[in-house]
Structure formats: structure tokens, C-alpha cells
C-alpha positions as CSV (number, residue, x, y, z in Angstrom):
1,X,-51.9,-57.9,-7.7
2,X,-49.5,-58.2,-4.8
3,X,-45.8,-58.3,-4.2
4,X,-44.4,-60.7,-1.6
5,X,-41.5,-62.9,-0.8
6,X,-41.0,-66.3,0.8
7,X,-39.9,-64.6,4.0
8,X,-43.0,-63.6,6.0
9,X,-41.5,-60.3,7.1
10,X,-40.4,-59.2,3.7
11,X,-41.8,-55.8,2.4
12,X,-44.9,-56.3,0.4
13,X,-48.0,-54.4,-0.9
14,X,-51.2,-55.2,-2.6
15,X,-52.9,-53.3,-5.4
16,X,-56.4,-54.0,-6.9
17,X,-58.8,-52.2,-9.1
18,X,-62.1,-51.0,-7.5
19,X,-65.2,-52.2,-9.3
20,X,-68.6,-50.7,-9.2
21,X,-67.8,-47.1,-10.2
22,X,-70.7,-45.9,-12.5
23,X,-70.3,-43.7,-15.5
24,X,-69.3,-40.3,-14.1
25,X,-71.1,-37.1,-15.1
26,X,-70.6,-33.5,-14.5
27,X,-71.3,-32.5,-10.9
28,X,-70.9,-36.1,-9.5
29,X,-69.2,-36.3,-6.1
30,X,-66.4,-38.7,-6.7
31,X,-65.7,-39.4,-3.0
32,X,-69.3,-40.5,-2.6
33,X,-69.2,-42.7,-5.7
34,X,-66.0,-44.4,-4.5
35,X,-67.5,-44.8,-1.0
36,X,-70.7,-46.4,-2.4
37,X,-68.5,-49.0,-4.3
38,X,-67.7,-50.5,-0.8
39,X,-63.9,-50.3,-1.2
40,X,-63.2,-51.3,2.4
41,X,-60.6,-48.6,2.7
42,X,-58.5,-48.4,5.8
43,X,-56.1,-45.8,7.1
44,X,-52.8,-45.8,5.1
45,X,-54.4,-46.9,1.8
46,X,-53.6,-45.0,-1.3
47,X,-56.3,-44.4,-3.9
48,X,-55.3,-44.1,-7.5
49,X,-57.9,-42.2,-9.5
50,X,-57.8,-41.9,-13.3
51,X,-57.9,-38.2,-14.3
52,X,-60.6,-38.8,-16.9
53,X,-63.3,-39.4,-14.3
54,X,-62.1,-36.4,-12.4
55,X,-62.4,-34.3,-15.4
56,X,-65.9,-35.5,-16.2
57,X,-67.1,-34.9,-12.6
58,X,-65.6,-31.3,-12.8
59,X,-67.4,-30.6,-16.1
60,X,-64.2,-30.4,-18.2
61,X,-65.9,-31.7,-21.2
62,X,-66.1,-29.0,-23.9
63,X,-67.5,-28.7,-27.3
64,X,-64.7,-28.8,-29.9
65,X,-65.3,-29.8,-33.5
66,X,-61.5,-29.1,-33.9
67,X,-59.3,-30.8,-31.3
68,X,-56.4,-28.8,-32.4
69,X,-58.1,-25.6,-31.4
70,X,-58.7,-27.1,-27.9
71,X,-55.0,-28.0,-27.7
72,X,-54.0,-24.5,-28.6
73,X,-56.3,-23.2,-25.8
74,X,-54.6,-25.4,-23.3
75,X,-51.1,-24.8,-24.4
76,X,-48.7,-22.2,-22.8
77,X,-45.5,-23.4,-24.5
78,X,-44.7,-25.7,-27.5
79,X,-41.8,-28.0,-26.4
80,X,-41.5,-29.9,-29.6
81,X,-43.4,-30.5,-32.8
82,X,-43.2,-33.2,-35.5
83,X,-45.9,-33.1,-38.1
84,X,-49.3,-33.0,-36.3
85,X,-47.9,-34.3,-33.0
86,X,-47.1,-31.6,-30.5
87,X,-45.5,-32.0,-27.1
88,X,-46.5,-28.9,-25.1
89,X,-46.5,-27.5,-21.6
90,X,-50.1,-27.1,-20.6
91,X,-51.9,-24.8,-18.1
92,X,-51.2,-27.2,-15.3
93,X,-47.5,-27.0,-15.9
94,X,-47.3,-30.6,-17.3
95,X,-45.2,-31.4,-20.4
96,X,-47.1,-33.9,-22.4
97,X,-48.5,-34.7,-25.8
98,X,-51.5,-32.7,-27.0
99,X,-51.8,-30.8,-23.7
100,X,-53.7,-33.8,-22.3
101,X,-56.7,-33.0,-24.5
102,X,-58.5,-36.3,-25.0
103,X,-61.1,-37.1,-27.6
104,X,-61.7,-40.7,-26.5
105,X,-64.4,-42.0,-24.1
106,X,-66.3,-38.7,-24.6
107,X,-69.4,-38.0,-26.8
108,X,-68.8,-37.1,-30.5
109,X,-68.0,-33.4,-31.0
110,X,-66.5,-33.0,-27.6
111,X,-63.1,-33.3,-26.0
112,X,-62.1,-33.9,-22.4
113,X,-59.6,-31.5,-20.8
114,X,-57.5,-32.3,-17.8
115,X,-58.6,-31.2,-14.3
116,X,-58.0,-27.5,-13.9
117,X,-56.1,-28.1,-10.6
118,X,-55.3,-31.8,-10.2
119,X,-53.8,-31.3,-6.7
120,X,-57.0,-29.6,-5.6
121,X,-59.1,-32.4,-7.1
122,X,-57.1,-34.9,-5.1
123,X,-57.6,-32.9,-1.9
124,X,-61.3,-32.8,-2.5
125,X,-61.5,-36.6,-2.9
126,X,-59.4,-37.2,0.2
127,X,-61.5,-34.8,2.3
128,X,-64.7,-36.4,1.0
129,X,-63.5,-39.9,1.9
130,X,-62.5,-38.8,5.4
131,X,-65.9,-37.2,5.9
132,X,-67.8,-40.2,4.4
133,X,-65.8,-43.2,5.6
134,X,-63.8,-41.7,8.4
135,X,-60.5,-43.0,6.9
136,X,-57.2,-41.2,6.4
137,X,-56.0,-42.2,2.9
138,X,-53.7,-40.8,0.3
139,X,-55.1,-39.9,-3.2
140,X,-53.2,-39.7,-6.5
141,X,-54.8,-38.4,-9.7
142,X,-53.2,-40.2,-12.6
143,X,-52.8,-39.7,-16.3
144,X,-51.0,-41.5,-19.1
145,X,-47.8,-40.1,-20.4
146,X,-45.3,-41.0,-23.1
147,X,-41.7,-40.4,-22.0
148,X,-38.5,-39.1,-23.8
149,X,-36.1,-41.8,-24.9
150,X,-38.5,-44.6,-23.9
151,X,-41.1,-46.5,-26.0
152,X,-44.6,-47.1,-24.5
153,X,-46.9,-45.3,-22.1
154,X,-47.2,-45.3,-18.4
155,X,-49.4,-43.7,-15.8
156,X,-47.9,-40.8,-13.7
157,X,-49.2,-38.7,-11.0
158,X,-50.6,-35.3,-12.0
159,X,-52.4,-34.6,-8.7
160,X,-51.8,-35.8,-5.2
161,X,-53.0,-35.2,-1.6
162,X,-51.8,-37.0,1.5
163,X,-49.0,-38.7,-0.3
164,X,-45.2,-38.2,-0.1
165,X,-44.8,-37.6,-3.8
166,X,-41.0,-37.6,-3.6
167,X,-38.7,-39.7,-1.4
168,X,-35.5,-37.7,-0.9
169,X,-32.7,-40.2,-0.1
170,X,-29.9,-37.7,-0.4
171,X,-27.7,-37.7,2.6
172,X,-28.2,-41.4,3.2
173,X,-26.2,-44.4,2.2
174,X,-26.8,-47.5,0.1
175,X,-26.4,-51.1,1.2
176,X,-22.6,-50.8,0.7
177,X,-22.3,-47.6,2.7
178,X,-21.9,-45.4,-0.4
179,X,-23.3,-41.9,0.1
180,X,-26.5,-41.1,-1.9
181,X,-26.1,-37.6,-3.3
182,X,-28.7,-37.3,-6.1
183,X,-31.3,-40.0,-5.4
184,X,-34.9,-38.6,-5.2
185,X,-37.5,-41.3,-5.8
186,X,-40.8,-40.3,-7.6
187,X,-43.0,-42.3,-5.3
188,X,-46.3,-40.9,-6.6
189,X,-45.4,-41.8,-10.2
190,X,-44.4,-45.3,-9.1
191,X,-47.8,-45.7,-7.3
192,X,-49.6,-44.4,-10.4
193,X,-47.8,-47.0,-12.6
194,X,-48.7,-49.8,-10.2
195,X,-52.3,-48.8,-10.3
196,X,-52.3,-48.8,-14.1
197,X,-51.3,-52.4,-14.2
198,X,-54.7,-53.4,-12.7
199,X,-56.9,-50.6,-14.0
200,X,-55.9,-51.2,-17.6
201,X,-56.7,-48.8,-20.4
202,X,-60.0,-50.2,-21.7
203,X,-61.5,-52.2,-18.8
204,X,-63.6,-49.4,-17.4
205,X,-61.9,-49.5,-14.0
206,X,-60.9,-45.9,-13.2
207,X,-59.9,-46.4,-9.6
208,X,-57.3,-48.6,-7.9
209,X,-56.3,-49.1,-4.3
210,X,-52.8,-49.7,-2.9
211,X,-52.5,-51.2,0.6
212,X,-49.4,-52.0,2.6
213,X,-47.4,-48.8,2.1
214,X,-48.6,-46.6,4.9
215,X,-45.3,-44.9,5.1
216,X,-46.0,-43.0,1.8
217,X,-49.3,-41.5,3.3
218,X,-49.1,-38.2,5.0
219,X,-51.2,-38.0,8.2
220,X,-54.1,-35.6,8.0
221,X,-52.6,-33.8,10.9
222,X,-49.8,-32.8,8.6
223,X,-52.1,-31.3,5.9
224,X,-52.0,-32.8,2.5
225,X,-48.3,-32.7,1.5
226,X,-46.8,-30.8,-1.4
227,X,-49.0,-32.3,-4.1
228,X,-47.9,-33.6,-7.5
229,X,-46.8,-30.1,-8.5
230,X,-43.5,-30.9,-6.7
231,X,-42.8,-33.5,-9.4
232,X,-42.6,-30.9,-12.2
233,X,-39.0,-29.9,-12.8
234,X,-38.4,-26.1,-12.8
235,X,-37.3,-24.5,-16.0
236,X,-33.9,-23.6,-14.4
237,X,-33.2,-27.3,-13.7
238,X,-34.6,-28.7,-16.9
239,X,-31.8,-29.7,-19.3
240,X,-34.2,-31.0,-21.9
241,X,-36.8,-28.2,-21.9
242,X,-37.2,-28.0,-25.7
243,X,-37.2,-30.1,-28.9
244,X,-34.5,-29.4,-31.4
245,X,-36.1,-26.9,-33.7
246,X,-37.8,-25.1,-30.7
247,X,-34.5,-24.9,-28.9
248,X,-32.9,-23.2,-32.0
249,X,-35.8,-20.8,-32.2
250,X,-35.6,-20.0,-28.5
251,X,-31.9,-19.5,-28.6
252,X,-32.3,-17.1,-31.4
253,X,-34.9,-15.2,-29.4
254,X,-32.8,-15.3,-26.3
255,X,-29.8,-13.8,-28.2
256,X,-29.9,-10.3,-26.9
257,X,-27.0,-7.8,-26.5
258,X,-26.0,-8.0,-22.9
259,X,-24.1,-5.1,-21.4
260,X,-23.9,-6.0,-17.8
261,X,-22.3,-9.2,-16.6
262,X,-22.0,-10.9,-13.2
263,X,-18.7,-12.1,-11.7
264,X,-19.6,-15.7,-12.4
265,X,-16.9,-17.3,-14.4
266,X,-17.5,-18.5,-18.0
267,X,-17.1,-22.2,-18.7
268,X,-14.4,-22.4,-21.5
269,X,-16.1,-25.6,-22.7
270,X,-19.3,-23.8,-23.3
271,X,-17.5,-21.2,-25.5
272,X,-15.8,-24.0,-27.4
273,X,-19.1,-25.7,-28.0
274,X,-20.4,-22.4,-29.4
275,X,-17.4,-22.1,-31.7
276,X,-18.2,-25.7,-32.9
277,X,-21.6,-24.4,-33.9
278,X,-20.2,-21.3,-35.5
279,X,-18.0,-23.2,-38.0
280,X,-21.0,-25.0,-39.4
281,X,-22.0,-21.8,-41.2
282,X,-22.1,-21.8,-45.0
283,X,-19.1,-20.4,-46.8
284,X,-18.0,-19.9,-50.4
285,X,-15.8,-22.4,-52.4
286,X,-15.9,-24.9,-49.5
287,X,-13.7,-22.6,-47.4
288,X,-13.5,-21.9,-43.7
289,X,-13.2,-18.1,-43.4
290,X,-13.6,-18.0,-39.6
291,X,-11.1,-17.9,-36.8
292,X,-11.9,-17.3,-33.1
293,X,-9.4,-15.9,-30.7
294,X,-10.4,-16.7,-27.1
295,X,-9.1,-14.3,-24.4
296,X,-9.5,-16.4,-21.3
297,X,-7.1,-14.7,-19.0
298,X,-7.7,-11.3,-17.4
299,X,-4.1,-10.3,-18.4
300,X,-4.7,-10.9,-22.1
301,X,-8.0,-8.9,-22.0
302,X,-6.5,-6.0,-20.2
303,X,-3.5,-5.8,-22.4
304,X,-5.7,-5.8,-25.6
305,X,-8.2,-3.3,-24.3
306,X,-5.6,-0.9,-23.0
307,X,-3.8,-1.0,-26.3
308,X,-7.1,-0.4,-28.2
309,X,-8.0,2.4,-25.8
310,X,-4.7,4.2,-26.5
311,X,-5.2,3.8,-30.2
312,X,-8.7,5.2,-30.1
313,X,-7.7,8.2,-28.0
314,X,-4.9,9.0,-30.4
315,X,-7.3,8.7,-33.4
316,X,-9.9,10.9,-31.7
317,X,-7.4,13.6,-30.8
318,X,-6.3,13.6,-34.4
319,X,-9.9,14.1,-35.3
320,X,-10.0,17.2,-33.1
321,X,-12.4,15.8,-30.5
322,X,-12.6,17.4,-27.1
323,X,-11.3,15.5,-24.1
324,X,-14.9,15.3,-22.7
325,X,-16.1,13.8,-26.0
326,X,-13.1,11.4,-26.0
327,X,-13.9,10.2,-22.5
328,X,-17.5,9.6,-23.4
329,X,-16.7,7.5,-26.4
330,X,-14.0,5.5,-24.5
331,X,-16.7,4.7,-21.9
332,X,-18.6,2.8,-24.6
333,X,-16.0,0.2,-24.5
334,X,-16.8,-0.6,-20.9
335,X,-19.0,-3.6,-21.9
336,X,-15.8,-5.3,-23.1
337,X,-13.7,-4.3,-20.1
338,X,-16.4,-5.5,-17.6
339,X,-16.9,-8.9,-19.3
340,X,-15.2,-12.0,-17.8
341,X,-14.5,-13.4,-21.2
342,X,-13.7,-12.0,-24.7
343,X,-13.7,-13.6,-28.1
344,X,-12.3,-11.8,-31.2
345,X,-13.7,-13.4,-34.3
346,X,-11.6,-12.9,-37.4
347,X,-12.1,-13.2,-41.2
348,X,-9.5,-15.1,-43.2
349,X,-9.6,-15.1,-47.1
350,X,-7.9,-18.4,-47.5
351,X,-9.3,-20.1,-50.6
352,X,-10.7,-16.9,-52.1
353,X,-10.4,-16.3,-55.8
354,X,-8.6,-13.3,-57.5
355,X,-10.1,-12.2,-60.7
356,X,-8.1,-9.1,-61.5
357,X,-11.3,-7.2,-61.9
358,X,-12.3,-4.7,-59.2
359,X,-16.0,-5.4,-59.3
360,X,-15.6,-9.2,-59.1
361,X,-12.8,-9.0,-56.5
362,X,-15.0,-6.8,-54.3
363,X,-17.9,-9.2,-54.6
364,X,-15.5,-12.1,-53.7
365,X,-14.6,-10.3,-50.5
366,X,-18.2,-9.5,-49.7
367,X,-19.1,-13.1,-50.0
368,X,-16.4,-14.0,-47.4
369,X,-17.5,-11.2,-45.1
370,X,-21.1,-12.5,-45.3
371,X,-20.0,-16.0,-44.5
372,X,-17.9,-14.8,-41.5
373,X,-20.9,-12.8,-40.2
374,X,-23.0,-16.0,-40.5
375,X,-20.4,-17.8,-38.4
376,X,-20.5,-15.1,-35.7
377,X,-24.3,-15.2,-35.6
378,X,-24.1,-19.0,-35.1
379,X,-21.7,-18.3,-32.3
380,X,-23.9,-15.8,-30.6
381,X,-27.0,-18.0,-30.9
382,X,-25.0,-21.0,-29.5
383,X,-23.9,-18.9,-26.6
384,X,-27.5,-18.1,-25.8
385,X,-28.2,-21.8,-25.9
386,X,-25.5,-22.3,-23.3
387,X,-27.3,-19.6,-21.2
388,X,-24.5,-17.1,-21.8
389,X,-25.0,-13.5,-22.6
390,X,-23.0,-11.7,-25.2
391,X,-22.4,-8.4,-26.9
392,X,-20.8,-8.1,-30.4
393,X,-18.9,-4.8,-30.4
394,X,-17.3,-3.6,-33.6
395,X,-14.4,-1.8,-31.9
396,X,-11.5,-4.0,-33.0
397,X,-12.3,-3.3,-36.6
398,X,-11.1,0.3,-36.1
399,X,-7.7,-0.7,-34.9
400,X,-6.9,-4.0,-36.6
401,X,-3.1,-3.5,-36.7
402,X,-3.1,-3.0,-32.9
403,X,-5.2,-6.1,-32.3
404,X,-3.0,-8.2,-34.6
405,X,0.1,-7.0,-32.8
406,X,-1.1,-7.5,-29.3
407,X,-2.5,-10.9,-29.9
408,X,0.3,-12.0,-32.3
409,X,-2.1,-12.8,-35.1
410,X,-1.1,-13.3,-38.8
411,X,-1.4,-10.2,-41.0
412,X,-4.0,-12.0,-43.1
413,X,-6.5,-12.1,-40.1
414,X,-9.1,-9.4,-40.0
415,X,-10.7,-8.9,-36.6
416,X,-14.5,-8.5,-37.0
417,X,-15.1,-6.8,-33.6
418,X,-15.0,-8.4,-30.2
419,X,-17.6,-10.5,-28.5
420,X,-18.1,-9.9,-24.7
421,X,-19.3,-13.1,-23.1
422,X,-20.6,-13.7,-19.6
423,X,-23.6,-14.4,-17.4
424,X,-26.1,-11.5,-17.7
425,X,-27.0,-9.5,-14.6
426,X,-30.8,-9.7,-14.4
427,X,-33.3,-10.5,-17.2
428,X,-32.9,-9.0,-20.6
429,X,-35.2,-6.1,-21.4
430,X,-38.2,-7.0,-23.6
431,X,-37.6,-6.3,-27.2
432,X,-40.2,-4.6,-29.2
433,X,-42.0,-7.1,-31.4
434,X,-41.1,-7.0,-35.1
435,X,-43.6,-7.9,-37.7
436,X,-41.9,-10.3,-40.1
437,X,-44.3,-9.3,-42.9
438,X,-42.7,-5.7,-42.8
439,X,-39.4,-7.2,-44.0
440,X,-40.8,-9.3,-46.9
441,X,-41.1,-8.6,-50.6
442,X,-42.8,-11.2,-52.6
443,X,-42.5,-11.4,-56.4
């Protein structure tokens, strides 16, 4: 296969599958097998090698009557799950179906694992071809991936040596002079896809050659380049790191009480999205018993916290507390004062029933309190999903009249504490594991 144009000087390249590669077995030297196939390689060529033969040569065939167990062993993180299908992050840092564990084209009762270090595998093939044939080529180890939001499979680079895997065009301009500010081309993946067109999936042609693109090959004088690992997006930059149910579970896990916040401002839009999640909580009688008061200005936060502090001091003095004890208790409110954003969730009883019976009226209010708590929990989890830390502090419940007066709230609104919101300083401390079985009673 080749690309060309009528103009003789138009950019072009040629790609073809290499015939004559025998069945690969553990311990085989792939560079020598490729060289023996008389590929006629020249400096600047790119060799595209299917990961399956790399795995076979490296002895990555393992006995596994249960493929699922092999997938478990290669998985470091489940990204998404639907029925038996799992998208996971594997030991190589790749996010893919079934951790790349393959039960095809391998003897019955065995499975084929991906190369342990695909970049190192590519380097070994490149070095071997240089030693055997005296050529300076790039090597890409490829594997087949499905992709989010797109039907069909394509080959991508999972290992590379001597190839500029990414072409960073940022800082340049397009044909119209417009600045390029976000364009980084995954060159190694494009090469892998081109090779797949001629290798095929069932033709037994595991190696392809691309010629005519010497600019993508790194000179041996410049080492081997960054490798395909550079194609893997970091967790911090990955906006689509988890599937839906896994994202919910991780957000619940991430929801920790945060008491130290940075000066980084809070995006009001993120808080509003968290409120939108909060109001999906279940509630009795088709009611909406939640209200969220957002204190976005420093002035409003200071005014509320000063008034609350004065009320607490007065209450504590009436209780006969010492000044030292009062100061200590007041310091507990620092988590609210130091937060860059406060939210006061409130309970409203609109739509509640009155029975005229104390027992039933008490139960009615408890139902609404539980529903309001569910809304606040939704809110806290959604904040964690927005990568915001939070601390739900009960303080406003002890001076509700003051809170209502300062914030000009209706008398029917009951503040349910205050939620400090911000970006956490440092990682959260590890929480001691809890055994769910300890909290179960089965009848």
C-alpha cells in the first residue's frame, strides 16, 4: 500500500507486510527472524511488530484454564464493567479490554499476556536489527484496541523505540495562520493503524514496514526516544478515567473529610453541579426537602462565622466553661473559617403531613431529616467527583436562629450544619478499612 499524488513532489509513503516470519516460540530472537525474512530495510524505515509475536518470543504464554483469573492477575484498576466485559488498566499502564489477555492463536488451556515492558521489547528489536543488518530503523510494537465513543477496532502503539511517538504542533500555525494551541499528533498510533491495514487480523503477517517517513525516526545518536509510554495520559489529565458505576464508587471512596484547604478558588459551577446531584436524592411524598445556601463571597462567610462565634461564646459562658475551654472549642470552627467556599444545607418541611399524633408526627419529621441527609451525602460525593474536598460540620445546627437572621432565611428553613468546600492541601490520610460484613445482619 502506498500514498501518493499526481504531483511528483507530493508527500508520500509506502507500507507493506513482511512475509516469511515463521511461527514464533519462546526464546526466539525476533530481530534475527525479521532479518532472515530479507526485508530489505534501510535507514529511516519503521517496523510495525504485532505484540502477539513479541509475547510469544518472551515466553508470555501462561497456563490458565480460567481466562478471568489471568485478567485479574494483570489488572491494577477496573475502569468499567458491563456483564463479563471489563475495561481495565493493566500492569503496563494501558487501559483496554480484558487487560490485553488473549486466548486466541495460542494452544488450548493457555492464554497470551502482553509483553511485560513493550518499550523495552521495541528497543531490543531495534538494537538487534542495527547489529544484524546495520540499519537505523524505528520499531513500534502494536496491539488492537477498541476505543470509547467509536465502533470498531484499530491497532495502536503499546511500545516504541527510535520513533517520535508524539508530534507536538503547539506553538505553530495552521495553513491560515491560526495558532495551534492544543494539537499533539499521536504519530506512533497512526503508524500502527497503517500497518494493520496490510497485516490484517487473520493473514498470519505479524510485521509491516513503513518507508518514506524518515522524519518520524529518531537517530540512534539520540537514543531511542520516549517510548509509547508517553502516549498514556496521566491520571490528573484524564477526564474520562472511569466508567459510570466505577466513577460513583470512586467518588464515594474519595469523599473524605478535608480540614486543610489551599488558596485555589472554587469553581461555582462545580458546586452547582454537585447541588444538581444532591436534589436527586429520594424524599417522602414526592417532596423536595433540601435547600442549599451558597456563601460565595468572603464577606458573607465572615459575617456568618463571626455571628456564630459570638453566639457559641455566649452559650459556653452560660454553661460555665472556662475561657481556655471556650477558646479551644472555638478553634474547632477553623475548618469553616479557612475554607474558600461555604455551603449551608437546610431542611424544609414543605409537603409534610400533620397527623395530630406525637408518635406519627415525630416519624414524619424523621423521614424528612433522613431525606435531607441523603441529599447532603449526594452533594458531598458529587463534590468529590469534581475533585473538591469538603467537611460537613454540624455547627449551624446549634445556632439556627442566628444563621437564619444573618443569611435572611425563612423561619421554616432548618440549617443542617455547614459544608466547607475547597481544594485539599495534600493527599487525604488513608482510612482504616472497614469490613462490610461487620455491618450486616441477615435474616
